[in-house]
N, CA, C and O atoms as a GROMACS GRO file, in nm:
protein
  280
    1UNK      N    1  -1.276  -0.242   1.161
    1UNK     CA    2  -1.269  -0.139   1.060
    1UNK      C    3  -1.157  -0.176   0.963
    1UNK      O    4  -1.046  -0.206   1.005
    2UNK      N    5  -1.185  -0.173   0.834
    2UNK     CA    6  -1.080  -0.200   0.736
    2UNK      C    7  -0.973  -0.090   0.739
    2UNK      O    8  -1.003   0.028   0.753
    3UNK      N    9  -0.848  -0.133   0.724
    3UNK     CA   10  -0.735  -0.041   0.723
    3UNK      C   11  -0.654  -0.068   0.597
    3UNK      O   12  -0.625  -0.182   0.564
    4UNK      N   13  -0.618   0.039   0.527
    4UNK     CA   14  -0.534   0.028   0.408
    4UNK      C   15  -0.397   0.083   0.443
    4UNK      O   16  -0.384   0.200   0.479
    5UNK      N   17  -0.295  -0.001   0.434
    5UNK     CA   18  -0.157   0.040   0.462
    5UNK      C   19  -0.080   0.040   0.332
    5UNK      O   20  -0.070  -0.062   0.264
    6UNK      N   21  -0.026   0.155   0.297
    6UNK     CA   22   0.050   0.168   0.172
    6UNK      C   23   0.197   0.190   0.204
    6UNK      O   24   0.230   0.269   0.294
    7UNK      N   25   0.282   0.123   0.133
    7UNK     CA   26   0.426   0.140   0.150
    7UNK      C   27   0.492   0.151   0.014
    7UNK      O   28   0.454   0.080  -0.080
    8UNK      N   29   0.589   0.238   0.003
    8UNK     CA   30   0.661   0.253  -0.123
    8UNK      C   31   0.777   0.156  -0.131
    8UNK      O   32   0.827   0.108  -0.029
    9UNK      N   33   0.820   0.128  -0.253
    9UNK     CA   34   0.933   0.038  -0.273
    9UNK      C   35   1.002   0.069  -0.404
    9UNK      O   36   0.941   0.063  -0.510
   10UNK      N   37   1.128   0.102  -0.394
   10UNK     CA   38   1.212   0.120  -0.512
   10UNK      C   39   1.326   0.019  -0.500
   10UNK      O   40   1.406   0.028  -0.406
   11UNK      N   41   1.335  -0.076  -0.592
   11UNK     CA   42   1.436  -0.182  -0.581
   11UNK      C   43   1.577  -0.134  -0.614
   11UNK      O   44   1.640  -0.186  -0.706
   12UNK      N   45   1.624  -0.037  -0.541
   12UNK     CA   46   1.756   0.021  -0.567
   12UNK      C   47   1.869  -0.077  -0.541
   12UNK      O   48   1.960  -0.090  -0.623
   13UNK      N   49   1.863  -0.144  -0.428
   13UNK     CA   50   1.972  -0.233  -0.388
   13UNK      C   51   1.936  -0.380  -0.407
   13UNK      O   52   2.002  -0.468  -0.352
   14UNK      N   53   1.833  -0.407  -0.484
   14UNK     CA   54   1.790  -0.545  -0.503
   14UNK      C   55   1.722  -0.597  -0.379
   14UNK      O   56   1.664  -0.519  -0.303
   15UNK      N   57   1.727  -0.724  -0.357
   15UNK     CA   58   1.667  -0.781  -0.238
   15UNK      C   59   1.518  -0.803  -0.255
   15UNK      O   60   1.462  -0.778  -0.362
   16UNK      N   61   1.456  -0.849  -0.150
   16UNK     CA   62   1.315  -0.881  -0.154
   16UNK      C   63   1.250  -0.830  -0.026
   16UNK      O   64   1.292  -0.865   0.084
   17UNK      N   65   1.148  -0.747  -0.039
   17UNK     CA   66   1.077  -0.696   0.077
   17UNK      C   67   0.957  -0.786   0.102
   17UNK      O   68   0.874  -0.803   0.013
   18UNK      N   69   0.947  -0.843   0.219
   18UNK     CA   70   0.836  -0.933   0.250
   18UNK      C   71   0.726  -0.863   0.328
   18UNK      O   72   0.609  -0.897   0.312
   19UNK      N   73   0.761  -0.765   0.410
   19UNK     CA   74   0.661  -0.691   0.486
   19UNK      C   75   0.713  -0.550   0.508
   19UNK      O   76   0.819  -0.531   0.568
   20UNK      N   77   0.639  -0.452   0.460
   20UNK     CA   78   0.683  -0.314   0.477
   20UNK      C   79   0.660  -0.268   0.620
   20UNK      O   80   0.586  -0.331   0.696
   21UNK      N   81   0.723  -0.159   0.655
   21UNK     CA   82   0.705  -0.101   0.788
   21UNK      C   83   0.560  -0.058   0.809
   21UNK      O   84   0.508  -0.069   0.920
   22UNK      N   85   0.494  -0.011   0.702
   22UNK     CA   86   0.354   0.029   0.713
   22UNK      C   87   0.266  -0.091   0.749
   22UNK      O   88   0.180  -0.081   0.836
   23UNK      N   89   0.289  -0.202   0.683
   23UNK     CA   90   0.210  -0.322   0.712
   23UNK      C   91   0.238  -0.373   0.852
   23UNK      O   92   0.145  -0.405   0.926
   24UNK      N   93   0.362  -0.382   0.890
   24UNK     CA   94   0.399  -0.431   1.022
   24UNK      C   95   0.335  -0.346   1.132
   24UNK      O   96   0.277  -0.399   1.227
   25UNK      N   97   0.346  -0.214   1.117
   25UNK     CA   98   0.290  -0.124   1.217
   25UNK      C   99   0.140  -0.133   1.227
   25UNK      O  100   0.085  -0.128   1.337
   26UNK      N  101   0.073  -0.146   1.115
   26UNK     CA  102  -0.074  -0.153   1.116
   26UNK      C  103  -0.124  -0.288   1.167
   26UNK      O  104  -0.228  -0.293   1.234
   27UNK      N  105  -0.053  -0.396   1.137
   27UNK     CA  106  -0.098  -0.528   1.183
   27UNK      C  107  -0.085  -0.544   1.334
   27UNK      O  108  -0.151  -0.629   1.393
   28UNK      N  109  -0.001  -0.464   1.397
   28UNK     CA  110   0.009  -0.464   1.543
   28UNK      C  111  -0.116  -0.399   1.602
   28UNK      O  112  -0.161  -0.438   1.709
   29UNK      N  113  -0.171  -0.300   1.532
   29UNK     CA  114  -0.281  -0.221   1.585
   29UNK      C  115  -0.419  -0.262   1.535
   29UNK      O  116  -0.519  -0.230   1.599
   30UNK      N  117  -0.427  -0.330   1.423
   30UNK     CA  118  -0.556  -0.362   1.363
   30UNK      C  119  -0.558  -0.505   1.312
   30UNK      O  120  -0.454  -0.568   1.295
   31UNK      N  121  -0.679  -0.556   1.288
   31UNK     CA  122  -0.693  -0.694   1.241
   31UNK      C  123  -0.725  -0.703   1.093
   31UNK      O  124  -0.681  -0.796   1.025
   32UNK      N  125  -0.802  -0.610   1.042
   32UNK     CA  126  -0.847  -0.615   0.903
   32UNK      C  127  -0.761  -0.520   0.818
   32UNK      O  128  -0.806  -0.413   0.778
   33UNK      N  129  -0.636  -0.562   0.792
   33UNK     CA  130  -0.540  -0.476   0.724
   33UNK      C  131  -0.516  -0.526   0.582
   33UNK      O  132  -0.485  -0.644   0.561
   34UNK      N  133  -0.531  -0.437   0.485
   34UNK     CA  134  -0.493  -0.462   0.347
   34UNK      C  135  -0.367  -0.383   0.322
   34UNK      O  136  -0.366  -0.261   0.340
   35UNK      N  137  -0.260  -0.450   0.281
   35UNK     CA  138  -0.132  -0.383   0.260
   35UNK      C  139  -0.096  -0.387   0.114
   35UNK      O  140  -0.102  -0.493   0.050
   36UNK      N  141  -0.060  -0.274   0.061
   36UNK     CA  142  -0.019  -0.264  -0.078
   36UNK      C  143   0.120  -0.200  -0.082
   36UNK      O  144   0.142  -0.095  -0.022
   37UNK      N  145   0.212  -0.265  -0.151
   37UNK     CA  146   0.343  -0.206  -0.175
   37UNK      C  147   0.334  -0.137  -0.311
   37UNK      O  148   0.312  -0.202  -0.413
   38UNK      N  149   0.352  -0.007  -0.310
   38UNK     CA  150   0.340   0.073  -0.432
   38UNK      C  151   0.474   0.068  -0.506
   38UNK      O  152   0.574   0.116  -0.454
   39UNK      N  153   0.476   0.010  -0.626
   39UNK     CA  154   0.602  -0.002  -0.699
   39UNK      C  155   0.656   0.133  -0.745
   39UNK      O  156   0.580   0.225  -0.774
   40UNK      N  157   0.786   0.142  -0.750
   40UNK     CA  158   0.855   0.262  -0.798
   40UNK      C  159   0.812   0.388  -0.724
   40UNK      O  160   0.794   0.494  -0.784
   41UNK      N  161   0.796   0.375  -0.594
   41UNK     CA  162   0.757   0.489  -0.513
   41UNK      C  163   0.834   0.484  -0.382
   41UNK      O  164   0.855   0.377  -0.324
   42UNK      N  165   0.874   0.599  -0.337
   42UNK     CA  166   0.941   0.609  -0.209
   42UNK      C  167   0.845   0.657  -0.103
   42UNK      O  168   0.735   0.604  -0.090
   43UNK      N  169   0.886   0.756  -0.027
   43UNK     CA  170   0.808   0.806   0.086
   43UNK      C  171   0.688   0.888   0.042
   43UNK      O  172   0.586   0.890   0.111
   44UNK      N  173   0.697   0.955  -0.070
   44UNK     CA  174   0.592   1.046  -0.116
   44UNK      C  175   0.507   0.981  -0.225
   44UNK      O  176   0.515   1.019  -0.342
   45UNK      N  177   0.426   0.885  -0.186
   45UNK     CA  178   0.348   0.806  -0.280
   45UNK      C  179   0.253   0.894  -0.362
   45UNK      O  180   0.239   0.874  -0.482
   46UNK      N  181   0.188   0.990  -0.297
   46UNK     CA  182   0.091   1.076  -0.366
   46UNK      C  183   0.156   1.158  -0.476
   46UNK      O  184   0.093   1.187  -0.578
   47UNK      N  185   0.280   1.196  -0.458
   47UNK     CA  186   0.351   1.274  -0.560
   47UNK      C  187   0.415   1.186  -0.667
   47UNK      O  188   0.422   1.223  -0.784
   48UNK      N  189   0.461   1.068  -0.625
   48UNK     CA  190   0.537   0.982  -0.716
   48UNK      C  191   0.449   0.890  -0.801
   48UNK      O  192   0.485   0.857  -0.914
   49UNK      N  193   0.334   0.849  -0.748
   49UNK     CA  194   0.243   0.759  -0.820
   49UNK      C  195   0.098   0.804  -0.801
   49UNK      O  196   0.017   0.728  -0.748
   50UNK      N  197   0.062   0.926  -0.843
   50UNK     CA  198  -0.072   0.978  -0.814
   50UNK      C  199  -0.185   0.896  -0.878
   50UNK      O  200  -0.287   0.873  -0.812
   51UNK      N  201  -0.170   0.853  -1.001
   51UNK     CA  202  -0.277   0.777  -1.067
   51UNK      C  203  -0.299   0.643  -0.998
   51UNK      O  204  -0.413   0.600  -0.977
   52UNK      N  205  -0.191   0.577  -0.964
   52UNK     CA  206  -0.198   0.449  -0.894
   52UNK      C  207  -0.267   0.467  -0.759
   52UNK      O  208  -0.351   0.385  -0.721
   53UNK      N  209  -0.232   0.572  -0.687
   53UNK     CA  210  -0.290   0.599  -0.555
   53UNK      C  211  -0.439   0.628  -0.564
   53UNK      O  212  -0.517   0.577  -0.484
   54UNK      N  213  -0.480   0.709  -0.660
   54UNK     CA  214  -0.622   0.741  -0.676
   54UNK      C  215  -0.702   0.615  -0.704
   54UNK      O  216  -0.810   0.596  -0.649
   55UNK      N  217  -0.649   0.529  -0.790
   55UNK     CA  218  -0.718   0.403  -0.822
   55UNK      C  219  -0.731   0.315  -0.696
   55UNK      O  220  -0.837   0.258  -0.671
   56UNK      N  221  -0.623   0.305  -0.619
   56UNK     CA  222  -0.628   0.225  -0.496
   56UNK      C  223  -0.730   0.279  -0.397
   56UNK      O  224  -0.812   0.204  -0.344
   57UNK      N  225  -0.726   0.409  -0.374
   57UNK     CA  226  -0.819   0.469  -0.277
   57UNK      C  227  -0.963   0.457  -0.324
   57UNK      O  228  -1.052   0.430  -0.244
   58UNK      N  229  -0.986   0.477  -0.453
   58UNK     CA  230  -1.120   0.463  -0.508
   58UNK      C  231  -1.176   0.323  -0.484
   58UNK      O  232  -1.289   0.307  -0.439
   59UNK      N  233  -1.095   0.223  -0.514
   59UNK     CA  234  -1.138   0.084  -0.495
   59UNK      C  235  -1.157   0.051  -0.348
   59UNK      O  236  -1.253  -0.017  -0.312
   60UNK      N  237  -1.068   0.097  -0.262
   60UNK     CA  238  -1.076   0.066  -0.120
   60UNK      C  239  -1.201   0.128  -0.057
   60UNK      O  240  -1.274   0.060   0.014
   61UNK      N  241  -1.224   0.256  -0.083
   61UNK     CA  242  -1.337   0.324  -0.021
   61UNK      C  243  -1.471   0.290  -0.085
   61UNK      O  244  -1.575   0.316  -0.025
   62UNK      N  245  -1.471   0.233  -0.204
   62UNK     CA  246  -1.597   0.191  -0.265
   62UNK      C  247  -1.634   0.049  -0.222
   62UNK      O  248  -1.739  -0.002  -0.259
   63UNK      N  249  -1.548  -0.012  -0.142
   63UNK     CA  250  -1.578  -0.145  -0.089
   63UNK      C  251  -1.544  -0.258  -0.182
   63UNK      O  252  -1.603  -0.366  -0.173
   64UNK      N  253  -1.450  -0.237  -0.272
   64UNK     CA  254  -1.406  -0.342  -0.364
   64UNK      C  255  -1.266  -0.389  -0.326
   64UNK      O  256  -1.169  -0.358  -0.395
   65UNK      N  257  -1.256  -0.466  -0.217
   65UNK     CA  258  -1.120  -0.505  -0.174
   65UNK      C  259  -1.046  -0.591  -0.274
   65UNK      O  260  -0.923  -0.589  -0.277
   66UNK      N  261  -1.118  -0.667  -0.356
   66UNK     CA  262  -1.051  -0.750  -0.456
   66UNK      C  263  -0.989  -0.665  -0.565
   66UNK      O  264  -0.894  -0.708  -0.630
   67UNK      N  265  -1.041  -0.546  -0.585
   67UNK     CA  266  -0.990  -0.457  -0.689
   67UNK      C  267  -0.879  -0.366  -0.636
   67UNK      O  268  -0.814  -0.298  -0.715
   68UNK      N  269  -0.855  -0.364  -0.507
   68UNK     CA  270  -0.759  -0.272  -0.447
   68UNK      C  271  -0.618  -0.298  -0.497
   68UNK      O  272  -0.543  -0.203  -0.522
   69UNK      N  273  -0.580  -0.422  -0.513
   69UNK     CA  274  -0.442  -0.453  -0.549
   69UNK      C  275  -0.417  -0.449  -0.699
   69UNK      O  276  -0.305  -0.473  -0.743
   70UNK      N  277  -0.519  -0.420  -0.778
   70UNK     CA  278  -0.501  -0.420  -0.925
   70UNK      C  279  -0.468  -0.284  -0.975
   70UNK      O  280  -0.449  -0.265  -1.095
   0.00000   0.00000   0.00000
């Protein structure tokens, strides 16, 4: 079953995030994981980036995995 793992990221302290906690946790439990780091979003992705989230979910559930990250 495809799994979409979303994680927020705000580059407050600089640095480079290579794998979010959402991705790490889902890859332990599932094999077909698509992970998206949502830019300029913290814990409340739906409130902070609603348009971006709707586009991601639309693409993911319509079966367009190549369009999910755009």
